[in-house]
MITOR-6697 format. One line per field, with one value per residue (C-alpha): z, x, y. Coordinates in pm, whole numbers, plus 50000, padded with zeros to 5 digits. Each point is the difference from the previous one (the first is absolute). Layout:
w [Z  ...];
u [X  ...];
v [Y  ...];
END
This chain:
w [36882  49872  49786  49735  49630  49884  49643  49711  50210  49807  49886  50051  50210  50156  49858  50260  50095  50041  50314  49965  50236  50177  50090  49633  49903  50283  49873  49647  50115  50253  49946  49730  49976  50063  49631  49895  50277  49905  49632  50087  50233  49729  49764  50268  50069  49630  49956  50292  49824  50235  49812  50088  50056  49978  50227  50253  49999  50073  50269  50179  50002  50126  50271  50142  49932  50067  49772  49755  49638  49863  50225  49948  49622  50041  50231  49741  49771  50242  50197  50292  50107  50001  50345  50227  49978  49650  49843  50255  49925  49626  50049  50193  49727  49732  50183  49933  50359  49966  50011  50264  50226  49979  50069  50228  49819  49729  49846  49921  49891  50270  50261  50097  50136  50215  49836  50027  50002  50066  49829  49637  49842  49858  49623  49809  49816  50326  50027  49739  50223  50284  49770  49932  50375  50054  49716  50149  50349  49874  49831  50328  50197  49743  50027  50376  50145  50284  50100  49726  50123  49801  50044  49837  49994  49997  50055  49986  50065  50038  49672  49895  50343  50086  49675  50043  50356  49894  49698  50131  50364  50035  49954  50280  49879  50120  49880  50035  49967  50070  49983  50330  49825  49761  50286  50187  49702  49947  50366  49966  49689  50096  50365  49921  49745  50237  49821  50211  49928  50106  49946  49843  49702  49717  49976  50329  50134  50160  50040  50223  49689  49790  49785  50114  49773  49712  49808  50005  49819  49966  49821  50104  49896  49660  49837  49901  50196  49717  49881  50116  49980  49745  50182  50265  50224  50009  49990  50268  50223  49990  50258  49829  50201  49834  49651  49968  50003  50079  49767  49658  49850  50293  50042  50349  50184  49738  50017  50380  49989  49781  50238  50298  49813  49940  50370  50119  49761  50034  49707  49727  50149  49776  49960  49805  49972  49828  49796  49713  49660  49874  50286  49925  49806  50261  50285  49820  49929  50360  50133  49750  50084  50362  49897  50275  49798  49749  49800  49958  49830  49904  50053  49825  50177  49902  49723  49850  50140  50176  50352  50218  50003  50188  50077  50203  50246  49872  50199  50099  49837  50219  50147];
u [39546  50151  50282  49890  49921  49674  49970  49797  49743  49934  49654  49644  49814  50000  49750  49749  50042  49690  50016  50011  49820  50254  49729  49903  50362  50043  49707  50139  50341  49866  50169  50232  50357  50275  50081  49638  49947  50307  49902  49647  50134  50233  49704  49795  50284  50056  49632  50031  50288  50276  50329  50169  49713  50185  50286  49761  49785  50308  50128  49665  50002  50357  49909  49768  50219  50345  50186  50168  49902  50213  49839  49657  50025  50102  49703  49769  50074  49848  49678  50086  49681  49978  50079  49720  49935  50143  49678  49968  50352  49935  49681  50193  50263  49730  49865  50346  50114  50381  50155  50244  49715  49850  50325  50152  50333  50185  50320  50267  50352  50115  49744  49655  49820  49691  49741  49632  49749  50160  50333  50107  50086  50355  50028  50268  50116  50125  50254  50211  50007  50132  50270  50123  50035  50177  50244  50091  50043  50222  50219  50025  50088  50262  50151  50045  49678  49943  49645  49821  49684  49677  49663  49677  49746  49642  50073  49645  50022  50377  50077  50288  50157  49962  50154  50297  50060  49968  50229  50259  50052  50280  49748  49835  49641  49738  49640  49731  49623  49720  49691  49906  49876  50293  50242  49852  50054  50352  50087  49899  50214  50305  50059  50149  50233  50151  49863  49943  49641  49840  49653  50045  49954  50251  50007  50187  50091  50334  50150  50267  50142  50028  50312  50098  49809  50168  49688  49641  49729  49634  49691  49761  49637  49994  49657  49830  49693  49751  50134  49803  50164  49852  50072  49735  50270  50166  49699  49804  50268  50328  49998  49950  50284  50233  49893  49945  50308  49832  49913  49840  50307  50075  50345  49987  50129  50260  50135  50004  50181  50270  50039  50032  50255  50210  49975  50095  50276  50371  50155  50036  49713  49763  49624  49758  49626  49729  49732  49756  50165  49833  50160  50365  50075  49825  50194  50333  49918  49895  50325  50207  49824  50110  50366  50078  50021  50238  49992  49623  49899  49678  49971  49775  49776  49933  49769  50251  49829  50174  49899  50267  50242  50328  50232  50312  50005  50248  50318  50021  50288  50302  50028];
v [25275  49686  49890  49766  50036  50162  49874  50151  50181  50321  49894  50105  49746  49658  49752  49878  49635  49787  49785  49624  49764  49778  49749  49965  49946  49754  49797  50009  49875  49750  49667  50135  49884  50254  50020  50054  50257  50203  49997  50110  50269  50130  50039  50175  50242  50061  50083  50245  50179  49887  50062  49667  49756  49669  50103  50153  49686  49789  50236  49994  49621  49995  50251  49733  49697  50149  49759  50240  50056  49717  49741  50157  49959  49637  49942  50154  49706  49750  49960  50226  50182  50376  50144  50109  50372  50035  50124  50281  50124  49987  50201  50265  50027  50017  50305  50144  49994  50000  49655  50120  50114  49652  49815  50267  49971  50193  49865  50261  49908  49755  50104  49878  50306  50016  50226  50077  50286  50338  49940  50026  49666  49991  49962  49807  50312  50150  49719  50180  50309  49786  49868  50355  50056  49667  50065  50337  49858  49722  50259  50191  49688  49903  50349  49962  50146  49753  50090  50198  50171  49968  50172  49883  50285  49869  49633  49861  49628  50030  49825  50227  50050  49632  49883  50234  49881  49637  50023  50248  49901  50257  50285  50196  50031  50249  50021  50266  49951  50247  49777  49836  49686  49966  50065  49703  49770  50137  49940  49637  49957  50204  49916  49656  50161  50255  50307  50311  50113  50326  50140  50340  50229  49968  50378  50048  49656  49911  50350  49846  49833  50316  49982  49649  49759  49818  49889  50124  49806  50087  49876  50275  50032  50170  49964  50332  50104  49945  49663  49697  49658  49762  49675  49921  49850  50342  50231  49814  49851  50195  50283  50339  50155  49751  50106  50373  50220  50331  50284  49983  49833  49767  50145  50155  49693  49902  50355  49983  49664  50150  50295  49767  49791  50311  50083  49651  49900  50052  50189  49740  49796  49807  50055  49781  50051  49800  50177  49950  49962  50319  50198  49917  50320  50216  49838  50046  50363  50061  49857  50198  50329  49980  50009  49749  49680  49845  49676  50013  49676  49822  49624  49749  49749  49638  50120  50243  50310  50289  49904  50164  50291  50016  50289  50078  50290  50251  50062  50369  50186  50052  50347];
END
């Protein structure tokens, strides 16, 4: 399980990607200036169907040169030669290997995360989910809660938990991850940030914290069993356990995350969960049916789609 966005994946099949020969590309770019090589790479990536060919071509060049995009673009105006190994990286990306797997890095809010095979790559849309958590924590701190406790269920690379720890240093942050491979990546990313990480199942993790957590956040797998991602980067390289939510409708793990949130939270505690935009109404209805939640609200992502739902655990009536 992981905790980053799974965008627009309710489609039928992933298009096969024809392999490109790195040696052929290397010969074609041999002796090229940096500017010519990046322009040629951008065209190659565009022809391969890469969604952001120019940016990816620049990022691959900067991965080798390490000068930053601003300096790279200035260098492209001169006679600087293309870096050695550039053609091989372009060939990998043209085969639709994720850019982040090639560079080993994913940028998320203010963090640079280590990623690679076996872990879900964080998406920009999930940054808005983090902002909901941060806003709530800042309200708690302002109200006098000195050390608000946060749990991230299904942390994946650690993007959400790490961002919360980095941006709200007053918070006590805990993260849970089931996958052995994703847990290893999360450990690398979260240890420097002081996040407590455990390997466990979001269904029953952290029973010692029952009724003591201020905020629970989750981006569980939620794709239906029969849906196959369209993007080759997702279909061929994201771990299946990070995508499919269980059951025909993909809602087993989201439902379990909500149940765990109700178990962990203090009365009045805040829960926010990411989901596909087409699932917003179902999630709201599921939370309402339990009778345990109030203030159920949908939240839009960067593209104006209902990407997350939040709720507040109801305070039991006084006896």
